[in-house]
N, C-alpha and C positions, 0 to 999 in steps of 0.2 A: 328850348328849339337844340331839336335835333341835326345830324348833319345830312344837308340836305345835295340832291343833287344841283351842277351850274347844270344852265342851259347857255354854253355857247359858242358863240356865234363860228360860223365853222371857217375858218382860212387857208389859203392854197402853202401858206407857208408858214412856218414860227419859228420862234429860240425860244427853248427852254437856258432862261439864268438860275444855277445852280446855285447857293449859298450857303447855307446851312442847314442842307438835305443830300449826302453827298451819297447819293444811292441811287442804282438804278431798275433797283422794283419797289413797291406800295411804295411810291414816291407823287403826290398831287399834281404837284403842273405840269411836269413829265407825262404822263396820263392823261389831260387834258387835250396838254397839247394833238398829242400822238393821236392822242379821240377825235379833236376838232383841226386839225391841221396834213395836206398829201405830202409833207416836206418836212424833218424838222429840222433843224440844228440847235447843241447846248453847248453853252457857255459857262464858264467858271473867272470869276474878275479878283484874284488876289491885291483890294482895296488898298492901292497907296495911304485911303487919311485914316487909314488902321495903322496899317502898317509902319509907315515913317516916324511916327511920335512913337512908338515904340523899337526902334532904333536908332533914331534922335539920344530918348529917355536913356536906354544903354548906352552910346557911348558915351555923355553924359560923364557918370558912373564909371565906364570901362573904356579910356579913350586914344589905347590904343591896339584894339581889340575891335575885331565885330562882332554883331550882334549875337547874341541867341534865341533860340524859344522853340519849346517843344511844343507849343502848341501850331506852329511854324510846320515841322517833320511831321506832324500828325501829318495835320492840312494833303501837303504832299504827294506825303506816299497815301493817304487819301483817293485821292487825284489822281492815282496811277494808278489803281486795282480797277477806278472809275470809269478812266480813261478807255485799258482793255476791256470793261466789259463792257462799252456802248459801243466799242468795235467788231465786236466779237458779233452784234444786232446789226452790223450794216452804219452807226457812224462814227463815231468817235465824238470828244474832245476840245473845243477851241477857249485855251488859259488864257488869257490877256496879265497885263501888268499896268493900275492906274486909278484914275478914275472912271468907277462906273459909272455915273450922271453922264462923262465923253463916250466913255466906251461902249458904253450897252446901244444909246441910240447910235452910236457913230455906226458899231458892227452889224446893224439894224438897216437903216440902210443900208448901206455893204452887201449884206445878203437878200436884202430886199424883200427882209419877209412883211409879213403882215403886220403880228401880233407876240410880245413878248408874255411867256408865262414865266410867274416865276411865283415861291408861295410866300404868306403873309410873314413876317417879322413885326416884334413885338415891341422894339424900343426904338425910344421917340427921337432919336439923331437913326435907324435904318428909318423909318419914315418916313421922315422928312425926302432921306435920301429915293424914296423907291416916287416918292412925290416929282422930287423932281426929273429925275426917267419919265415916267407917264405924260408930266409940262412939254420934254421936249420932244417924245414916239408922239404925241396928242399929234405939233406942228406939223410935224412930219406924214400925219396921217395914218398912225401906226397906234393898234392899242397895245396900254398890259393889260395884264390878268392874272388877277391876283388868287390867293386859295389858302382854306386851314389845313396842313400839314403837322404842326411841332408837337401840336397839343390834340386834346382828343373833346374838348369843350372850350371856347375863347371867349373872351371879348364880354356881352352879354346873353350867352345864349344861357347860362345860371342866375337868375337869379334871385334876391327873398319872396313871399308873399310881395310884402311892400312895394317889386318892384325895383325894388336898387340895391345896385351891388352889392357882398358877402363884404364880412371884415372877421369873420369869427370859420375858422377852420372844419371845426363837427358837425356844425349844421351845413356849410359848400359841399364837406365830402356827401354823405345824407343825400343831400342835392345828385351830386355828382351821380353816387350808385341812383336813386332811382329812378332819373332821366335819361341813364343808359342804354343800351338799345345796341342787340347785332351788328346793325346797319354802322352804330358809329365805331366798329372797329373790323370793320370787314377794309382790308388790304383791295388796293386799288390793283387792277389786271395792267399792268403796263403791257408785260409780254403778247396784251393781247393783235399789240396795236404799233408792235416793235418793228414793222419792219417799213414803218415808215418817217425811218428817223433816215437822214441822208448824208449820204456820204461827207468829208470835209473838198472844202474849196483848194486846191494845192497851193493858193498863198498859208493857208491859212492851216494847214495837215504837217504841222512840228513836232518837233515832241518838247515834251512839260518843261519848265526852267530848269533850272536846277537852285538849292537850298544857293547859293553863292552867287547867282542872277536876282535871286532876290536880296539881294541885302544877307544875309545872313549863313555863319558859320553853325556846324553840325556841336550840338550841344553832346545831354547825352542823352536821347530820345533811345538812341539803340542798344544801348543799355537797359532801358529800362518794358519791365515786362507787361510794354503796352500795344498788343497787336493789332495797328491800325486797317480801316477801308475795312469793308462790309466782311468778309472774312475774319477780322480779324471781332470784329461784333460778334459773330454766328460762332466762333470758340467761345468767346465769350460767356458767350448767354445760354450755350448747351455742357458749359462747367459751371455755371449759375446755379441748371434747374437739376441736376444731378443732387445735390445739396440744397436745394432754397427750403426743401419739410424742416432743416434748422435753422432759416436767417433768422427770426424772432426768436431765439433763443441766439445766437451767434453773434449782431450783427455791430452790440456793445463793444465791443474786444477789438481790439487793435490792432491786439495779436493771434489773434485766427481767423481764416479764412474766411470771413463773415459777407459779405458785398456782393452786388454782382458787378462791383466794377466797369459798369457801363454808364456809367454818367457818362463820361471824355465822350463816345459814341450820341450820345441821346443830344449834347451838344452840339455835333458837328451833324446831324443827320445819319451814321452810316447805318443803320437800324432804324427804323417808323418803329411811333409809339403804341401807335396801333399793334402790332404785333407781341411788345411786350407786356401792353395790358389786356388784349387778348389773354393771352396765356399768363395771365397774373386770375385776373378774374377767374376763366376759367376753373383754375388749379385751386381756387378760393372756396371756390364751390363743395371741393371733395372735403368727403370725410375728416381730412390728416392737413385741411389747408387755411397752418393757421400763417405757417411763412408766406405764403404768397398772398396771406389779406392785410399783412402789417407792408410787403414787397409794393402793393397797389395802394394804400393807404402813401407809400413814396412820391409814387408815380401821380396821386393825384393832390399832395403838394407840389407839383410841380406844377400842378393845370393849376391852382390857386395862386401863386408868383407871379404869372404869367399874368394872366386874369386881374390882380390887384395895376400891375402896374397899369394894363389900358387902364383902366379906367383913375388911377394918377398917373401919369411919366413927369409929374412932376418931382417923385421921387428921383429921377431918371439926372433931376438935378444937382441933390445933396438933402431932399429935403426928408423932417423925419415925417411919415407917417400920421402921430400921432404930432400934432402942429406948436404946442405946445413946450412939447421935449426939443424946440428950437432958440427953446432958452435958458438949459443945460447951460451950467461953469465948464469946462473941464480945464482939466490942468492941461498949464504952457510953462512956456520958458525952457531955459537950458535942463531940468529936472526931468521930463517930462519929456524933453527930447530924447533922451538917453534913456527915458523909461519905452518908449516905444522903440526905439533900434534896440535896445538891450531886448527886448518879446519876440522879435523879426530876423533877430539869428542863433536864437536860441541862449538867451545868458537871464535867463531868469532865477534861476536858481531853486528855480520848482520841476525838477528832471522832468512830469507826463507831458508840459508846457514846451520843455526847449527840446525834448523830444517830439511830440508835436509837429511843431516848427519845424528842425532842422528834413520830417522827415518832408513837409511842403517844399522847404530848399531844394532836395538833392533828390525829388523823384514829381513835386507837381500833383503831384499828390498830398489830401491828407482827410484818413478814416471822421467819420461824420459826425461819431459824436466827438474827434479830437477836435471836429470846428468848431461845436459851443463849446468845447470848454475851455478852450484858445480865445476864443472869438468875447464868453463871458469874463476870463483873467485880467482882458488889455481893457476891457470898458471899469469892469467890476472891478479890479483888486489893482490896478493899475490910474484909474482917471484918465486915457487918453479920446479921446473919441473917438466913438465908433467910427465912423467914417475917414481914417487913417487906416482903421485892420482892411474896411473896406476894400479900399483899394490900393495894397499893398497886396491879399486874396486873390484880385482881379489880374492883378501879375504879375502870378504865382501858379494859378491854380488849369488845371491843362483843361479843365473841364469847367473855367471860367464862366458865367452864364448870367448877364447880370438882375434878371428878376428874382431868381435863385438865391446867390451871393447877399445882394441885398435885403431879403426877405430874410433870411439864418441872421445878418449883422444886427437887422432890427430887430428881429426877435432876442439874440440875444444881449442886447441893448437896451428891450423894455423903450421904443421907440415905439415901435409899430407897430402892424394891427396884430389880432389874434398874438400879445409878446407875453414873456413869461413877465412878468408880476419886474420892479424893482427890487422887491424886498425877500426874492426868493433868489437865492445870487451860488453860482459852486463853489466850490470848496475846490485848489486844484486838490491838495492831498486827502481827499474821503474817493474823488474822481477817483486816482489815480490810484486807491485801495481796490476799489472796488469792480475798476475794470481794467485796471492789469493787477492782477492781488501778486505776483508772481514779481512781475518788473520785466514779462519778456519781452515789451514793443521799447523800455525803456529803456532793457540791453542795446539792445536791436541799434539804435541812433547814442547814443549813451556809453561809452562800453568804457570808460573810465568807470565808471560806478558798473560795467560788470561781477565784481566782487561781494559789491553789496547784497547781505540777507535780503531778504522781502519785509521785515522790518525794518529796515530803515533803508530804504530805494530809495521812498513816498517820500520823505521827506529827510536828505539827511542833515542837514543840522542840528534835527533829533539828540544827533548819537553821541555831540561830543566829537570833539578835535580832539584825545584819545584814543574813542573807538574806533573811530573812523580810519585814524594811523592804524589799523588792526589790521586795515585789507587795501590797503596804502593810498588814499585816499585824503586831502587836504584840503576841506576849503578857502579858496582864495587862489590858486593850484590846482588843483584840476579841478576842479567842479565849482563855479559862483555861490557863494553865500546867498542865502534870497530876496531881489531888489525893492522888498517890501512884505512888511506885515495880515498876512489875511485877515484878523479878526479886524484891527488898526483899521484896513481896507475898507474892512465893507459896515466898519461907523462912518466912514467917513461918504461912503457911496449911499448908503443912505437919509446919512444928512443933506448931499445930492438932494436925490432923489426926491425927497420927502419938504425940501426947503427947511 
């Protein structure tokens, strides 16, 4: 089943509810609202059911400081641009703060709209939220219309020959490519109907809230090279397209500029997945299209994980995809707690792991290769339950998306669909030697090791105290000794999974 044209009813007035689609171009819900309504208003709700737990958790750890979250700063900056773009078309953005299950129906009543338009969300909590809004609206004689927007194929649009959901990526990708048509990648021509955007009522025509009004303080977002909004997405896309031919060769090396860095923009919808998939697909068909084909595969992985979540919502409750692995006995007790803390804080004694975790903690970003290696280390070397790592990434990642994060962690933990077999365990030293051979990435985040030659920087303990002293490094003083022996940990993991 390819994307179908919706036969949406015609309404006098409509309200577009922006969530993770912060753009006024190629936006399904916005397009259908404008096409099928005479007048359209737009709203975004800072959801306190999401934000308040973030604030509470921060204040439990830092009781004397106001909460910080780079993602809130990114959203706020992106909303400013979206509001400006909508105002330039005669409309504007209403921004509310509270529980959307109450605020959206209330706003719909105040504006006397006939229908609310939004794009599909796939997480169980979001589906429950949308159903609550739908019921409240229906009670008042109003409709909620939702549309596919953040993926190319969703839910049951791709099935196996036995009419069942895919659980292995390669067959899914092959089916994805076979089913793909130009219509699936066609942008929604929002601008055709933009004149139907309604000006904001005086009571609702106010400035966007400040970060402080939302309960947050500025963090280091302004210092990051992370442009927000639609223009930020376009800047990153233009830059990536200038070097996409080398993507397949460079994407695994964290010290070089290989990735697109667009993941946070996909997460918050400041760029359309159709735009990216269309470019990737078109360029993959060129004689030199290997880089684009590799990028397209990454975009298909994203669809794959959304599809998995749609068919297996129990994953959102912490279940392993492979139910038999819910019985695994993970390390517990003070020693396991200390190991997890060392992993979180970049104190494991394995330089590549520690540099990766420091990158995450300081920037909210982690290179994809390092996500796999760091996750494998937590689960396979330290024997810590993958759910703890999944939760930590959820707190730290700018581009946190439940489906992809859960899929990646279960892949690394060997508990998921199409997962890394449990007996294939990343060696953190050989991964470091292969993907950061000169230690450039390590030195960026562990400057105390910058004087070590490449021979020793991946596993400093092998150099011995006397040799390390020549470079001004002492384990236990300047850098930790390794908290686990990889070979011994590997044997424990094989026993844990092999029973």
